[in-house]
N, C-alpha and C positions, 0 to 999 in steps of 0.2 A: 387491551390490544398490545401485541408484541412490539411493534415499532410504529413510529409516526409515519404517516404517508407522505409528509413533505420534507423529510430529512433523510440524509444518507446515514446508514448504520455501518460502522467500520469495526473490524476486529482483526487480530493478527495472531499467528502462531509462530513463535521463535523457539524451536526445540534446543535442548542442551547441546546437541552436536554442532550447532552453528558456531559455538565458541564459549568463552568465559562469560560471566555475567556482565562484565564491562562491555564486551563486544555486542552481546544481545541487547543491552540497554541502549547502546549507541545507535543500533539499527532501529529500535523502536522510537527513539528520540528523533532521528532523521525522518522516519516515516511520518510521525505526527507533524513535524515542522513542514514537510513538503505538502501534506494535505491541507494544512491550515493556511500556509502562506504562498504556495505556488500553483496549486491546482485550481483551475476555474472550470466549473461545469454548469451548463445551462440548468436553471431551476426546474424546467419542465421535465428534466431527466431524473430528478430527485425521487419521484414517487416510487416507494417500495424498493429503493435501491439498497442492497446489502452487499458490502465488499468485505472479503476476508483475504488477508495477505498471509501466505505461507512461505516460509523460507526453506527452500529445498536443501538437501544434503549435497555438499561439495567437498573438495579436499580441505584439509584442516585450516589452511591459511587463507582460503578464498574470501571469507567475510572479514577476517582480521585485517587483511591487506587492502580491502576495498576502500576507495576514497569517496568523498561526498559527491563529487562530480559524476563518477560512474554510477553511484547509487541513484542519483536524481535522473540521469539519462535513462537508466533501465526502468525506473518507476514511471517516468514520463511516457515511454513507449507502451508499457503495460496498460496505463490508464487511458491512453489514446484508443487502444483496442477496446477497452471496456466502454468508453464513450461511444465509439462507433457502433458497437452491438446494442447499446441502449437506444441510440437514435433509430436503428433498424426496427427495434421493438415497438417504438411509438409510431 
């Protein structure tokens, strides 16, 4: 079986245009930390949930100059939308 029915599967794409390896690794580290320590989701919504984060193209300094607070706020809004859609599905 491809994925467990009671766990959320998470992936991400951080293309080279996002920035240097240092910037890309920082974003991945922040993402993992946020999901592990800050995001709470009802276990009933876990079934078959697959999330893929894709960092879109912006001007060169966008991700380099992004601070942790802005990143967390943006991620929080996006995940709230995901959770709302997951609740509507059930």
